[in-house]
N, C-alpha and C positions, 0 to 999 in steps of 0.2 A: 553537506546536504541541507537546503534551506527549508524553512517551515512548511512551504507549500507541498514541496517533494515529500517531506515526512509524512504530512497528512494525507497525500495521495497513496504513499506505499501502505500506510496504517489502513486506510479505506479499502485497497485492494486485497489486503491481507485478511481482513475480517469478511469479505466477499467471498474469497476462495474458502475460508474456514467456515463459513455459514452453508455454502454449497455442498462441502465435504459432511456436513453435520446432517444435511437432510437424509432421513431414512423412510423407507416404506413402512406404513403402518399394517401389520397383518393380525387379525384375531384368530385363535385357536379356541373353537366351541367345542365343549367336553362335558357330558352328563355328570353330575355331582358325585354319583357312586364310582363312575370309571375313573375319575380325577382321583378320588381317595385311593383307588387301588393302584394307580399309575402315576402318584404324585412324584416320586423320584425321577422316574423315566421322562416325564414332561419337563420338569426342571432341568433335567440334563440336556434334552432336546434343545429347549429355549436357549440355554447357556451356549450350546455348540453353534446353533444357527445365527445367534447375535454376534459371536465372535468372528464369523467368516462372511456375513452377508449385511449389506447396508439395509437392514430391516430392523424393526422394534416389535416384538411380539407380546400380544396381550392374551391372557388366558382368561377365557371368559366360561364360567362354570353355570350350569342350569338344569332344569328339570323339563325339558320341552317334550310334547308329545304329539304336536302336529307342525306340518311345514309352514304354516301361516305364522307360528310363532317364532320359528326359526327365522323367516324372511322379514318380519317386522324389526327383529334385533339387529339383523345384518343392515337394513334400512337406516335404522338409527346410528349403528357404529360408522356407517359411512358419511353420513351427514353430520353428525355432531363430533366425530374422533377423526374422519378423514381416513378410515381404512381402506386398502385397495385389494386386499386379498383377504380369503378366509380358508381356514383349514378346518374342516368338520372330522371329529375323531370320534370313532366308534359308531354306535347306532344312532346317530343324530337323524331326526325324521327326514326322509328324502320325498321329495314332490313326485308325484307320478304322472305322466302325460301319455295318452293313448295315441299311437300312430300305427299305421297299416293293420296289422292283426293282433297286437299285442301292446302291453303296457311297456313304459321305459322309465327309468330313473331320470329326472329332468333338472340338472344343476341350473339350467338356464332361468328357472324360477328363482334362484338366488342370487344369480349374477346380474339379472336385470328384474329389478323388483317393481318397475312401474308397468309392466306389461298385465294385461288383464287376461287371465285363463279362465275358460268357460266350459262347465260340464253341462252340455245341453240335453244329454239323455238321462241326466240325473241318476248314474250309476256310481257316483262318488269319484270318478276319474276323468278329468278334464281331457278334452281331445280337439280343443281350438284356443287360440289367443287373438287378441285384439291389440293392435299397436305394432310399432317396427322395432325389433330387438336392439337395444344400444346397451352394451355391457357396461356396468359400474365398478365390478370387482370380479377378481378370478376366484374360483373356488376348488379346492383338493379336498379329496376323500380319502381319509386314512381309515379305510373300513376294510376288514379282512375277512368277513364272514356275510353270508346272505341274510341271516334272521334278520326281520324288523327290529326285534327287541334285544337281540344278543349283541352285547358289547364286544365280543371276542378278545376278552382281556389277555388270555395266554398269547393269542396270534399278535396282539399290539406289543405285549411286552417283548416279545421276541424281535419284532420289528424295530423297536426303538433301540434295541440292543445292537442291531444290525446299523441303524444309522449312526450310532455313537463309534461303532468300531470303523465304519468308514471315514467318518470325520477325523477321527484321531489317528488315521493312517494305519490301523492294525489289519483293516481289510483292503489291500490293494486292489485296483481295478485297473486292466490294461486300456491304453489310448488306443482303442481299436473299435472298429464296428463291424457288424455283420448284417447283410442284407438279404432276405429270401422272400422269393415270389414263384407263384406258379404259373401255368400256362395262360390263365385268363389276363394276367397283366405281364407279359414276357419281358417288357422293357423297364418295369418299375424298379427292380433292385438295380439295374445298370445306371438309371437316371439318378436314384439316390446315391449311388457310389460316386458318380461323376460330379454332381451338383453340390452334395454335402458331405459325404463320408471323406472322400480324399482331400477336401478343403480343410476339414477337421483334424484327420490324422495322416495325410500324405498318400502317395499311391499305393504302397505296400500295406496301408493301415486299414483297408477294407476286404472282408471276404464276402463272396457274392456266390449265392446258390439260387439257381433259377431254372423253372420249368422242371425237366425231368432229372436235373442235378440237384433238386429240393426234395428230399425224401426224409422221413423220419431218421433214418440211419446217419444221413448226411448232416442234418442238422443237428443231432445229439452228438455226432462226432466232431462238428465245429466247436460246440461247447465243451467237449472233454478236453480241447486243447487250450482253450482260451476263456478268459473273462472278457466281456466286452463293455466299453463305455456306452454304446448305443446299439440298439437292435431294431432294425425294419422289416417288418413282416407283412406281406400281402397273402394271405391264404383264406380260402372259404372257411368259415367260422360257424361255430354256435357258441352259447355260453359255456359249454364244457369241451368242445373239440376243435381242433383245426386241421383242415385235411389237405394232404397233397396229392399229388397224382398216383403215389405208390404206397398209401397208409395214411395214418391220421395220428396227431399229437393230441393225447388226452390231458386235461388238466391235472388229474391226478399224476400222471408223469412228469408233467411240466414243474410241479411243486418239489420233485425230488432233484431236480438238476442242480449240482453242487457249485456250478460256476455261475452261470446266467449272465444278465445284461443289467448295468445300472439303470438304463432308461429304455423304453420300448414304445416304439410308434407302431400300433396294431391295427392295421386296416383289416377289414373282414367283418361280416354281419354280426352284431349283437355280441361280440366278444367280451364286452364290459358291462352287460346287462345282467346284473346278479338277480334282478326282479323275475327274470324269465327262467332262471335256473331252477329246475324242479327235481333234480336226480342227484341226490346226495351220494350216491354209490360211485357216481362218475367223478367226483372230486369238487374241490372248490372252483367258482366261476373261472373262466380262461384268464380274464384280464387281472383278477386278483392273484392267480397262481404265479404269474410272471413276477409280481411283486412280492408276494407274502410267502413265497417259497423258501427252500433251503439257499437259493444261491444269493447273489449280491443284489438282486433287482430292488429298486427303490422306488420306481416310478414308471407310469405307464399312460399314455393317452389312447383311448380306444373308442369303439362305437357301442352304442346302446341301441341302435336302430340298424335297418338294412342300409348298406352303402359303404362308402370309404370315409377316411379321416378327411373331411373338408377343411381347408384353410392351411394345410400342411405347409404350403411355401412361407407364409408368414412365420410359423413355428421355427424353421430353418433359418429364415433371415434374422430372427431374433436370437437363436442360439450360435449363430456364426458371430454375430456382434457381441456376444458375451453376456447376455442376459440370463439370469437364474430361470429354472423352468416354469416357476409361476407366472412371471411376466412374460415369458415366450408362449405360454398356453393362453394367456389373456389375448395375445395378438392372434394367434390361431383361431380361438373361439369367436372372436370379433369379426373375423374374415369369413368363417365358416357361416355365422348367422347372417352376414350380408348377403352371401350367396343363396342360403336358403330362401331369404325374404324376397330376392329377385325371382326365383324359379317358382315358389308357392306362395302366391299373393293372398291365398284365402286364410292364411294363418292358421293351418292344420298339420305343419310340419316344422321341426326345428332340426337344427345340425345334428343332434344326438352325439355329440362328442363330450366324453367325459373323462376327467383327470383322477387317477388313482395313486395314491402313496405321497411321497416326500417331494413338495414343490422347491425345496432349496438345495439344487445342485446345479453346477455349471459344468457342461459338457464339453465346451471349448478348452483345451489344455492351455491355450494361450492366457486365458483369463482366470483360471483356476488359482486360488489362493494357496500359499504354503500350508501343509498340514491339512489340505481340503477346507 
């Protein structure tokens, strides 16, 4: 091998090595008191993630009390440190945005920090924005309780133990999907099964319950037989209830499911809107219940407003390509805001899609690393 060839091979090796070394930079934001209570769990989570994913996690502690403080920090971290994702742990202040007849948690405020949100009626909650949404980062909410100032330390501690059990292989999850839909969307479950579920897990790897076949009895029965990697559900929802044609799933019961699904795509109005949940006796918010309950659930994409999970095709495309959920959610949310901006040009409606839970999961078994 001559000198020029040696130099060429060396250059190629260095290029490949540099590409392999590139990692996504993600910030974990946590209040100082919560960090002190969860120091060991957060350290273990950081180690688990960095061993298995091409990401570098930075834990950022603070004492933020207002959404604009959080937004300025994210903007600075993105521009100075190049972060592409953010995990908000506990009661990090969430921006509110008024749409339709109620207030919604609005992660878009953090995902695109160049939009101008306006409170024209001076009631303390913006109801319009100026600009075209162009997401800079994705945001995941590790938030297990509805209270604005309640960190939910016991819930978070239990959740971090659940993520470690999964990463270490102590909590196995089947390579299987469950698709549930009611009569308003009779083909939804079948379309998901055909276009997504079967491509991930094979023809026999998807259980479908739709229309009159989707009842609390059949849904709970499916979870009694299996854990699922992915759960697709389209049911009329509120922050604490999901309705079928023959009864309802209550969040207090969802929390008790022993099996569950690792990742849930939850269509249905307001299912992830913890700001609208006013009834403590009915249980934790519906979206939170699928994630922070007793089962294997670790992540959910849901709605904080009326309507469906917009941009879902982009999510599935990235999941099928092997992206971890944070990056796949970024594609979904970007597509969703593009759609909303075309349909509602006044700037009074956002997609209302929110990510709850652990963003560092790969659903496609072909791309999953050994030992998770």
